[in-house]
N, C-alpha and C positions, 0 to 999 in steps of 0.2 A: 514694442510700441507699434501701433497700427499706422501711424503717419509716416509718409515717406521722408527720407533725409537724403539730400543730394549736395555734393561739394562742387563748386564752380571756381576754378582758378582764373585769375585775371578778372575777377567779378566786379571790379569797381569802375570799369569803363567799357565802352564799345559793345561787342557781341556778348561778352560775359555779363555785363550789367543788364542788357536787355533780356538775357536768358533768366537772370535772377528775378527780374520784375515779373516775367511771365510765369515762372514756376511758383513763386511765392503767392501770386494772385490766385493760383489754382489750389492753394492750401498746403503746398509742400514746404517743409522746413529746408531752407537753403543756407549753406555755409559758404560765404565768399572768402576765398583764400588769395590774398594779394599782398604785395610788398610795399606799395606806396601809401604812406600815411595820408598824404595830401589827397590822393584819389579816393581813399577810403572815406575821409571826412566829407568830400564832395558828394560821394554816392549816398552817404547817410542823409545828407540834407535833401538831396533830390528825391530819394525814395520815401523819405518821411518815416514816421513811427510805424514799424512793421514787425510784429512779434515773430513772423515766419523767417526773418532774415537775421543771420548772425555774421559778424565780421571777424575774421581771424587774420591777423597780420603775420606774414611769413613769406619765405622765398622757396620756390619749388626746387632749387638746386642746393639747398642746405638741408642735409639729412636731419639735423636737430630740429628744424622747423617742421619738416614732414612728420617726424616722430611725435612732436608735441600735438600736432593736429590730430593724429591717429589716437593719441591718448585722450584728447578732449572728446572726440566722437565716441570712443569706447565708454567713457564715463557718463556722458550726457545722453547717449542714444543706444549704445550697445551694438549697433549695426549701421551699415551704410547701403542705401539702395541705388545710388548713382554717383558717377564721377564725370565731370566735364573738364577735360584737360584743354583749357582755352588760353592760358598764359602764353605769350609769344613776343618775340622781337623781330625786327626787320632791319637789316643793314644792306644798303644797295652797293653793288660792286662786283667786278669780275676777279679772277685769280690774282691779277697784278695789282688790283686796287685794295683788296682786303688782306690785312695781315693775319698772322696766326691767332693773336689774341682776340681779334674781332670774329674770326671763324669759330673759335672755341666758345665765345660768348653766345653766338647764335645757336650752336648745337647744344650747349649746356641747357639753355632755357627751352628751346623748341623741341628737343628730343630727350636729352638726359634727364631733365626735370620731370618729364612725363613718366619715364621709367621709374625714377626714384619715388615719386609720390604714389604712383599706382602700386608699387611693391609694398610700401608702408601701409596702404589702405586695403590691400588685398584680403587680410584676415576678416576685416569688417564687411567687405563686399561679399565674401563667401557666406557670411552669416545671414545675409538678406535672402538667400535662396531664390535668385532671379534678378540679380543686379544688372545694371547697364553702364557701360563706359562709352563716352563719346569723346573722340579726339578731334579738336578743331585743327585741321590741316590747311591745305591750300591747293589751288590748281597749279601753283608753281612747283609742287611736288610731282605733278604729272607731266609737266612740260617746262623746260628751263625758262626762268623768268629773268628779272633784272639783277638778282642777287645769287651768286653761287652758293653762299652759306645758307641763305634762306631756302632755296630750292632743294639743296641736299638734305637739310634738316627735315623738311616736310616730306620728302621722299622716304627718308628713314622712318618718319612717324607713320606713314601709310603701311610700311612693311611691319612695323611694330603692331599696328592695328590688326593686320591679317594674321600675324603669328599668335598674338594674344587671343584672337577669336577662337583659334583651334586649341590653344593651350588651356584656356579657362572655360571652354564649353562644358567639360565634365562637372563644373561647379554651377552650371546654369547662368554663367555670367556672359552677357553679350558685349561685343566690342565692335564699334563702327567709327568711321571717320566721316566728317563733313568737310568738303573742299571748296571753300568760297573763292570767287574771283574778287575783284576790288569791291569792297564794302565801305560805305561812308562811315568811317570811324576816325579816331585820332591817331592811328598807328603811324601814319606817314609824318604827322607833325611831331609826335612823341619821340620818334626815332630820327628826326631831323632829315628826312628824305626831302621834305620841302621846307621853305623858310617860314612861311606864314599861311594863314587861312586863305588869303587871296591866291597864293601860288597853288594851294591845294585844290581850290575850285578850278583853276586853270588846268591842272593835271586831270581832274575828273572829266572836264569838258573835252580835253584832247583825246581821250580814249573811248568816249561813249559810242562812236561810230563803229567800233569793233564788236559791239554787243548787239546781236540780232534783235533783242527786246528793247533796245535803245534806252536803257537806263542803267545806272549804277545800283548795286545792291544796297539794301538797308539792313541794319542789325536784326530787324524783325524777320527778314527772309531767312536768316541763318538760325535764329532762335526758334523759329517755328519747327524746323527740321530737328533741331536738338531736342526740343520738347517731345516730339513724336518718337524719336529713338529712345528716349528715356522711359516712355510709357509702355503699357502692356499691349498697345495697338501694334507695336513693332516686335512682338515676341518671337517671330520666326525670322528675324533679320539679324545676322551677325557676319562680321568680316567684310562688310560693304564699304566701298570708297565712293562717297556720294558727291558728285559735282553739283554745286549751287552757284551758277555762273552767268545767268542770263543768256546762255547759249554761246558765250565767247569762245569756248573750246571747239565749237563747230564752225566758227567764223571762216568764211571762204569767199573771196572776192569773185570767184567764178560762178557762184550761185546767182541765177538771174534775179535782178532787183525787181521789186514790186512797184 
C-alpha cells in the first residue's frame, strides 16, 4: 500500500489524541492503541467520522494485546511506517513514598511496554524500509522531577531510544525521543496528582514563571515535533533526545531579567 500507516499508543487523550488528529488530517492511516474504553469512546465522538483513524483496545504491557495488534496490522496493511510510543503514567513521590508495586507500575507502562510493543511490531516496521519510531519521554528523564519512578522510567526510555537508534539503523528505522516539560493534558488529573481542574489550573499557574517563554505547553507543541520526526523531512535524524520545554531546562535566576 502507498498510504502510510502509523500506530499511536495512548491515542485517546492528550498528546496522543492531538497527534492522531494531525496525522489523520494529512491523509495518514492512524491506529490508536489504548486501554480505556471510556476514553476511546470519548475520542471517537470528538474526532467524528474519520476513515483514516482506527481504534484498537489493548494494553502495552500485555504481550497478548501487542501480538493481536501486530496480527491486525499484518492482515490489514502488511507493513507499518511509524510507531509513536506515547502511553504513560505518572505517580508523584520519592523513595519513601512510592512502594514497589507503584514503582513497577510506572516502569511497566512507561518503559517495559515500549520495549514489548516495539519488539512485536518490529517485523512490520522493517517491511516499510524507512520507518520511524518516536518515543514520548520527558524532561524528568534528563533531570530529577517530582517522581522517582517517573524520572527513572523516562531516563530508561531515553537510553532505549539511543540504543535502538543504533540497533535498528541497518533496517533504515529511525528512533528518536521527544521530551516535553509540563503540557496541558489530563495526566495530572487522571493519575490523581491533583484533586480537580481548579487545583490543576493552580498548579500550572504556580510553575509558569520558571518557563522563559512564560507559557505552559499545549499538545500541539509536541504533536508538531512528532509529526516532523515521522516524516521524510527528518530522514537524517536518529538517536536524538529533543527537549520541548519552553526553555525551562535553561531556567536560571541569575540571567538578567528584561
